TORKOL-4160 file (C-alpha; in steps of 0.2 Angstrom, whole numbers, padded with zeros to 4 digits, m for minus):
101
<pt num="1" X="0253" Y="0325" Z="0879"/>
<pt num="2" X="0255" Y="0343" Z="0872"/>
<pt num="3" X="0266" Y="0347" Z="0884"/>
<pt num="4" X="0279" Y="0333" Z="0879"/>
<pt num="5" X="0279" Y="0338" Z="0861"/>
<pt num="6" X="0281" Y="0357" Z="0866"/>
<pt num="7" X="0297" Y="0351" Z="0878"/>
<pt num="8" X="0304" Y="0340" Z="0862"/>
<pt num="9" X="0301" Y="0354" Z="0849"/>
<pt num="10" X="0310" Y="0366" Z="0861"/>
<pt num="11" X="0324" Y="0354" Z="0865"/>
<pt num="12" X="0327" Y="0350" Z="0844"/>
<pt num="13" X="0327" Y="0369" Z="0841"/>
<pt num="14" X="0340" Y="0373" Z="0855"/>
<pt num="15" X="0352" Y="0361" Z="0848"/>
<pt num="16" X="0366" Y="0368" Z="0839"/>
<pt num="17" X="0368" Y="0363" Z="0820"/>
<pt num="18" X="0383" Y="0353" Z="0816"/>
<pt num="19" X="0391" Y="0363" Z="0801"/>
<pt num="20" X="0409" Y="0361" Z="0794"/>
<pt num="21" X="0422" Y="0370" Z="0803"/>
<pt num="22" X="0433" Y="0382" Z="0793"/>
<pt num="23" X="0442" Y="0374" Z="0778"/>
<pt num="24" X="0459" Y="0378" Z="0782"/>
<pt num="25" X="0470" Y="0365" Z="0771"/>
<pt num="26" X="0474" Y="0372" Z="0754"/>
<pt num="27" X="0480" Y="0354" Z="0749"/>
<pt num="28" X="0462" Y="0347" Z="0751"/>
<pt num="29" X="0456" Y="0361" Z="0741"/>
<pt num="30" X="0468" Y="0358" Z="0727"/>
<pt num="31" X="0464" Y="0338" Z="0727"/>
<pt num="32" X="0447" Y="0342" Z="0720"/>
<pt num="33" X="0445" Y="0337" Z="0702"/>
<pt num="34" X="0433" Y="0347" Z="0692"/>
<pt num="35" X="0421" Y="0334" Z="0683"/>
<pt num="36" X="0426" Y="0321" Z="0694"/>
<pt num="37" X="0424" Y="0324" Z="0712"/>
<pt num="38" X="0406" Y="0322" Z="0719"/>
<pt num="39" X="0396" Y="0332" Z="0731"/>
<pt num="40" X="0397" Y="0318" Z="0742"/>
<pt num="41" X="0416" Y="0318" Z="0742"/>
<pt num="42" X="0416" Y="0337" Z="0746"/>
<pt num="43" X="0405" Y="0333" Z="0762"/>
<pt num="44" X="0416" Y="0318" Z="0767"/>
<pt num="45" X="0430" Y="0330" Z="0765"/>
<pt num="46" X="0425" Y="0347" Z="0773"/>
<pt num="47" X="0408" Y="0342" Z="0782"/>
<pt num="48" X="0391" Y="0349" Z="0780"/>
<pt num="49" X="0391" Y="0364" Z="0770"/>
<pt num="50" X="0385" Y="0380" Z="0779"/>
<pt num="51" X="0374" Y="0384" Z="0765"/>
<pt num="52" X="0366" Y="0374" Z="0750"/>
<pt num="53" X="0357" Y="0381" Z="0735"/>
<pt num="54" X="0347" Y="0371" Z="0723"/>
<pt num="55" X="0343" Y="0377" Z="0706"/>
<pt num="56" X="0329" Y="0372" Z="0695"/>
<pt num="57" X="0341" Y="0365" Z="0681"/>
<pt num="58" X="0348" Y="0352" Z="0695"/>
<pt num="59" X="0364" Y="0361" Z="0697"/>
<pt num="60" X="0368" Y="0366" Z="0715"/>
<pt num="61" X="0381" Y="0375" Z="0726"/>
<pt num="62" X="0389" Y="0373" Z="0743"/>
<pt num="63" X="0396" Y="0386" Z="0753"/>
<pt num="64" X="0409" Y="0385" Z="0766"/>
<pt num="65" X="0419" Y="0396" Z="0775"/>
<pt num="66" X="0438" Y="0395" Z="0773"/>
<pt num="67" X="0453" Y="0402" Z="0784"/>
<pt num="68" X="0471" Y="0400" Z="0775"/>
<pt num="69" X="0487" Y="0404" Z="0783"/>
<pt num="70" X="0497" Y="0417" Z="0774"/>
<pt num="71" X="0513" Y="0413" Z="0766"/>
<pt num="72" X="0522" Y="0418" Z="0782"/>
<pt num="73" X="0517" Y="0415" Z="0801"/>
<pt num="74" X="0517" Y="0434" Z="0803"/>
<pt num="75" X="0504" Y="0436" Z="0790"/>
<pt num="76" X="0486" Y="0436" Z="0794"/>
<pt num="77" X="0476" Y="0421" Z="0788"/>
<pt num="78" X="0466" Y="0423" Z="0772"/>
<pt num="79" X="0448" Y="0422" Z="0777"/>
<pt num="80" X="0432" Y="0420" Z="0767"/>
<pt num="81" X="0418" Y="0410" Z="0759"/>
<pt num="82" X="0422" Y="0396" Z="0745"/>
<pt num="83" X="0408" Y="0390" Z="0734"/>
<pt num="84" X="0406" Y="0374" Z="0725"/>
<pt num="85" X="0396" Y="0373" Z="0710"/>
<pt num="86" X="0390" Y="0356" Z="0705"/>
<pt num="87" X="0382" Y="0349" Z="0690"/>
<pt num="88" X="0365" Y="0341" Z="0689"/>
<pt num="89" X="0373" Y="0325" Z="0689"/>
<pt num="90" X="0381" Y="0329" Z="0706"/>
<pt num="91" X="0400" Y="0332" Z="0699"/>
<pt num="92" X="0411" Y="0347" Z="0703"/>
<pt num="93" X="0408" Y="0360" Z="0689"/>
<pt num="94" X="0419" Y="0373" Z="0698"/>
<pt num="95" X="0424" Y="0382" Z="0713"/>
<pt num="96" X="0426" Y="0402" Z="0718"/>
<pt num="97" X="0434" Y="0410" Z="0733"/>
<pt num="98" X="0428" Y="0427" Z="0741"/>
<pt num="99" X="0439" Y="0436" Z="0753"/>
<pt num="100" X="0429" Y="0443" Z="0767"/>
<pt num="101" X="0435" Y="0459" Z="0776"/>
């Protein structure tokens, strides 16, 4: 029985976690409404966040990677992280995008 539990645990730990792909559609980002969009709406739109951080006061943050195409096809995409801040009632309070090099 111990060996079976070890095999099961090893299997679970070796499974990849299903996180969201990079956000690539600026229209999806622009469709979010501060004070109205919920955390569940964001997960439905973008998938499970890459990282979550929950504050003691009930506010929380979801972190996602993004890759947005430049204005022309010859421009490299803008890549980075986007954070969605939610109030303690689960509504979008704001978002911030950070460029990575």
